[in-house]
DODREN-750002 format. One record per residue: residue number from 1; residue in one letter; z, y, x of N, C-alpha, C, O, CB in turn. Coordinates in Angstrom, 1 decimal. Atoms other than C-alpha are relative to their C-alpha. Glycine has a CB too. Layout:
BEGIN
[NUM,a,[Z,Y,X],[Z,Y,X],[Z,Y,X],[Z,Y,X],[Z,Y,X]]
...
//
This chain:
BEGIN
[1,m,[-0.4,0.4,-1.3],[226.7,54.1,55.7],[-0.2,-1.5,0.2],[0.3,-2.3,-0.6],[1.5,0.4,0.2]]
[2,p,[0.2,1.5,-0.2],[225.6,50.7,57.1],[1.3,-0.7,0.5],[2.2,0.0,0.9],[-1.1,-0.2,1.0]]
[3,p,[-1.2,0.8,-0.4],[228.1,47.9,57.9],[0.3,0.3,1.4],[-0.6,0.5,2.3],[-0.2,-1.4,-0.3]]
[4,d,[-0.5,-0.2,-1.4],[230.2,48.4,61.0],[-0.3,-1.3,0.8],[-0.1,-2.4,0.4],[1.5,0.3,0.0]]
[5,d,[0.3,1.1,-0.8],[229.1,46.2,63.9],[1.2,-0.8,0.4],[1.1,-2.0,0.8],[-0.7,0.5,1.3]]
[6,n,[-1.2,0.7,-0.4],[232.7,45.3,64.6],[0.6,-0.9,-1.1],[1.5,-1.7,-0.8],[1.1,1.0,0.3]]
[7,r,[-0.4,0.9,1.1],[233.1,43.4,61.3],[-0.3,-1.4,0.4],[-1.4,-1.7,0.8],[-0.7,0.4,-1.3]]
[8,t,[0.3,1.4,-0.3],[233.5,39.7,61.9],[-0.2,-0.9,-1.3],[-0.9,-1.8,-1.2],[1.2,-0.6,0.8]]
[9,c,[0.0,0.8,1.2],[233.9,38.4,58.3],[-1.4,-0.1,-0.5],[-1.9,-1.2,-0.8],[0.9,0.6,-1.1]]
[10,s,[1.4,0.0,0.6],[230.4,39.4,57.1],[-1.1,0.0,1.0],[-2.2,0.0,0.7],[-0.1,1.2,-0.9]]
[11,e,[0.9,-0.1,-1.1],[228.8,39.5,60.5],[-1.1,-1.1,-0.1],[-2.3,-0.8,0.0],[0.7,0.0,1.3]]
[12,s,[1.0,1.1,0.0],[227.2,36.1,60.3],[-0.9,0.0,-1.2],[-2.1,-0.4,-1.1],[0.8,-1.4,0.0]]
[13,a,[0.8,-0.1,1.2],[226.0,36.7,56.7],[-1.1,1.1,0.2],[-2.2,1.0,-0.4],[0.8,0.2,-1.2]]
[14,l,[0.9,-1.1,-0.1],[224.3,39.9,57.7],[-1.0,-0.1,1.2],[-2.0,0.6,1.2],[0.8,1.3,0.2]]
[15,n,[0.9,0.1,-1.1],[222.6,38.7,60.9],[-1.4,-0.3,-0.3],[-2.3,0.2,0.3],[0.5,-1.2,0.9]]
[16,g,[1.3,0.4,0.3],[219.6,37.3,59.2],[-0.7,1.0,-1.0],[-1.8,0.8,-1.4],[-0.1,-1.3,-0.7]]
[17,l,[0.5,-1.0,0.9],[219.0,40.4,57.0],[-0.7,1.2,0.8],[-0.3,1.5,1.9],[1.1,0.6,-0.9]]
[18,t,[0.6,-1.2,-0.6],[216.8,43.4,57.7],[1.0,1.2,-0.2],[1.9,1.0,-0.9],[-1.4,0.4,-0.7]]
[19,f,[-0.9,-1.1,0.1],[218.4,46.8,58.1],[0.1,0.5,-1.4],[1.2,0.9,-1.9],[-0.5,1.1,1.0]]
[20,q,[0.0,-0.5,1.4],[217.4,47.8,54.6],[0.8,-0.9,-0.9],[1.5,-0.5,-1.8],[-1.5,0.1,-0.6]]
[21,q,[-0.8,1.0,0.7],[218.9,44.6,53.2],[1.5,0.2,0.3],[2.3,0.0,-0.6],[-0.5,-1.4,0.3]]
[22,q,[-1.4,-0.3,-0.3],[222.1,45.3,55.1],[0.5,1.2,-0.7],[1.7,1.2,-1.2],[0.1,0.1,1.6]]
[23,q,[-0.5,-1.2,0.7],[222.3,48.8,53.7],[0.2,-0.3,-1.5],[1.2,0.2,-2.1],[-1.1,1.1,0.2]]
[24,t,[-0.1,0.4,1.4],[221.7,47.4,50.2],[1.2,-0.8,-0.3],[2.0,-0.5,-1.2],[-1.3,-0.7,-0.5]]
[25,t,[-1.2,0.8,0.2],[224.4,44.8,50.6],[1.2,0.8,0.2],[2.2,0.6,-0.6],[0.0,-1.1,1.1]]
[26,f,[-1.1,-0.9,-0.1],[226.8,47.4,51.9],[0.2,0.9,-1.2],[1.4,1.0,-1.6],[-0.1,0.8,1.3]]
[27,f,[-0.1,-0.9,1.1],[226.1,49.8,49.1],[0.5,-0.8,-1.3],[1.4,-0.3,-2.0],[-1.4,0.6,-0.3]]
[28,l,[-0.5,0.7,1.2],[226.5,47.1,46.4],[1.4,-0.4,0.1],[2.2,-0.3,-0.8],[-0.9,-1.3,-0.2]]
[29,g,[-1.4,0.4,-0.2],[229.7,45.8,47.9],[1.0,1.2,-0.2],[2.0,1.0,-0.8],[0.2,-0.6,1.4]]
[30,h,[-0.8,-1.2,0.2],[231.1,49.3,48.1],[0.1,0.4,-1.4],[1.2,0.8,-1.9],[-0.5,1.2,0.9]]
[31,s,[0.1,-0.4,1.4],[230.0,50.1,44.6],[0.9,-0.9,-0.9],[1.6,-0.4,-1.7],[-1.4,0.1,-0.5]]
[32,l,[-0.7,0.9,0.8],[231.5,47.0,43.1],[1.5,0.1,0.3],[2.3,0.1,-0.6],[-0.4,-1.5,0.3]]
[33,r,[-1.4,-0.1,-0.3],[234.8,47.4,45.0],[0.6,1.3,-0.7],[1.7,1.2,-1.2],[0.2,0.1,1.5]]
[34,s,[-0.5,-1.2,0.6],[235.2,51.0,43.8],[0.0,-0.1,-1.5],[0.9,0.5,-2.2],[-0.8,1.2,0.4]]
[35,h,[0.1,0.1,1.5],[234.2,50.1,40.2],[1.1,-0.9,-0.5],[1.7,-0.6,-1.5],[-1.3,-0.6,-0.4]]
[36,y,[-1.0,0.9,0.4],[236.7,47.2,40.0],[1.3,0.2,0.7],[2.2,-0.7,0.6],[-0.5,-1.4,0.2]]
[37,e,[-1.2,-0.2,-0.8],[239.4,48.7,42.2],[1.3,-0.1,-0.9],[2.3,-0.7,-0.5],[0.0,1.3,0.6]]
[38,d,[-1.2,0.0,0.9],[241.9,49.1,39.2],[0.3,-1.5,-0.4],[1.4,-1.8,-0.5],[-0.2,0.8,-1.2]]
[39,v,[-0.2,1.4,0.4],[241.3,45.4,38.2],[0.6,-0.8,1.2],[1.5,-1.6,1.0],[-1.3,-0.6,-0.4]]
[40,i,[-0.5,0.7,-1.2],[241.9,44.2,41.8],[1.5,0.3,0.2],[2.2,-0.6,0.6],[-0.8,0.4,1.2]]
[41,k,[-1.3,-0.4,-0.3],[245.1,46.2,42.1],[1.0,-0.3,-1.1],[2.2,-0.2,-0.9],[0.1,1.5,0.3]]
[42,a,[-0.9,0.3,1.1],[246.5,45.2,38.7],[0.8,-1.3,0.3],[0.3,-2.2,0.9],[-0.8,-0.2,-1.3]]
[43,p,[-0.8,1.2,-0.1],[249.3,42.7,38.6],[-0.6,-1.2,-0.8],[-1.2,-1.0,-1.8],[1.5,0.2,-0.4]]
[44,i,[0.5,1.2,0.7],[248.5,39.1,37.6],[0.9,-0.2,-1.2],[2.1,-0.2,-1.1],[0.0,-1.3,1.0]]
[45,p,[-0.8,0.2,1.2],[249.5,38.5,34.0],[1.0,-1.2,0.2],[0.7,-2.2,0.9],[-0.9,-0.2,-1.2]]
[46,d,[-1.1,1.1,-0.2],[252.7,36.3,33.7],[-0.5,-1.4,-0.4],[-0.2,-2.3,0.3],[1.2,0.4,-0.9]]
[47,e,[0.5,1.3,0.4],[250.9,33.5,31.8],[-1.0,-0.6,1.0],[-0.9,-1.8,1.3],[-0.8,0.2,-1.4]]
[48,l,[0.9,0.4,-1.1],[248.2,33.3,34.5],[0.8,-0.4,1.2],[0.4,-1.4,1.9],[-1.1,1.0,0.3]]
[49,q,[-0.8,0.3,-1.1],[250.8,33.3,37.2],[0.7,-1.3,-0.2],[0.9,-2.1,0.7],[1.1,1.1,0.2]]
[50,a,[-0.7,1.2,0.3],[252.7,30.5,35.4],[-1.0,-1.2,0.1],[-0.6,-2.2,0.6],[0.6,0.1,-1.4]]
[51,r,[1.0,1.1,-0.1],[249.5,28.4,35.2],[-0.3,-0.3,1.4],[-0.4,-1.5,1.8],[-1.3,0.4,-0.8]]
[52,a,[0.3,0.1,-1.5],[248.8,29.0,38.9],[1.1,-0.8,0.6],[0.9,-1.7,1.5],[-0.2,1.3,0.7]]
[53,e,[-1.1,0.8,-0.5],[252.3,27.7,39.7],[0.0,-1.4,-0.4],[0.3,-2.3,0.4],[1.3,0.7,-0.4]]
[54,q,[0.1,1.4,0.5],[251.8,24.6,37.5],[-1.0,-0.7,0.8],[-0.8,-1.9,1.3],[-0.4,0.0,-1.5]]
[55,l,[1.0,0.7,-0.7],[248.6,23.8,39.3],[0.4,-0.2,1.5],[0.1,-1.3,2.0],[-1.3,0.9,0.0]]
[56,k,[-0.5,0.1,-1.3],[250.2,24.4,42.7],[1.0,-1.2,0.1],[0.9,-2.0,1.0],[0.7,1.3,0.5]]
[57,r,[-1.0,1.1,0.0],[253.1,22.0,41.8],[-0.8,-1.3,-0.2],[-0.4,-2.3,0.5],[1.0,0.2,-1.1]]
[58,r,[0.8,1.3,0.2],[250.6,19.4,40.5],[-0.8,-0.4,1.2],[-0.8,-1.6,1.5],[-0.9,0.2,-1.2]]
[59,a,[0.7,0.3,-1.2],[248.5,19.6,43.6],[0.9,-0.5,1.1],[0.5,-1.5,1.8],[-0.8,1.2,0.5]]
[60,f,[-0.9,0.5,-1.0],[251.5,19.2,45.8],[0.5,-1.4,-0.4],[0.6,-2.2,0.5],[1.2,1.0,0.1]]
[61,s,[-0.5,1.3,0.5],[252.8,16.3,43.7],[-1.1,-1.1,0.2],[-0.8,-2.2,0.7],[0.4,0.0,-1.5]]
[62,d,[1.1,0.9,-0.2],[249.3,14.6,43.8],[-0.1,-0.3,1.5],[-0.4,-1.5,1.9],[-1.3,0.6,-0.5]]
[63,a,[0.1,0.2,-1.4],[249.2,15.1,47.6],[1.1,-0.9,0.5],[0.9,-1.8,1.3],[0.0,1.3,0.8]]
[64,q,[-1.2,0.8,-0.4],[252.7,13.6,48.0],[-0.2,-1.4,-0.4],[0.0,-2.4,0.4],[1.3,0.6,-0.6]]
[65,n,[0.3,1.4,0.5],[251.7,10.6,45.8],[-1.0,-0.7,0.9],[-0.9,-1.9,1.1],[-0.4,0.0,-1.4]]
[66,e,[1.1,0.6,-0.8],[248.6,10.0,47.9],[0.5,-0.4,1.3],[0.2,-1.4,1.9],[-1.2,1.0,0.1]]
[67,i,[-0.5,0.3,-1.3],[250.5,10.1,51.1],[0.9,-1.2,-0.1],[0.9,-2.1,0.8],[0.8,1.2,0.6]]
[68,e,[-1.0,1.1,0.2],[253.2,7.7,49.8],[-0.8,-1.3,-0.3],[-0.3,-2.4,0.1],[0.9,0.3,-1.1]]
[69,s,[0.7,1.3,0.3],[250.5,5.2,48.6],[-0.8,-0.5,1.2],[-1.3,-1.6,1.2],[-1.0,0.3,-1.2]]
[70,e,[0.7,0.5,-1.2],[248.9,5.0,52.1],[0.8,-0.9,0.8],[0.4,-1.4,1.8],[-0.4,1.1,0.8]]
//
């Protein structure tokens, strides 16, 4: 099944492709999504979540410091 014309996210990327290329892109995307569906739905491990929170806090702190130094 080819991509739906109502899609806005991938619409601009597909505009320059031939119909066969659009079908191939759609098929590959669908295949990858179904193959990795369990990985996508799995919860983020606690250690990775903690690292993400550290990075978020550090980025916020860096942004605050930059604002204060201006």
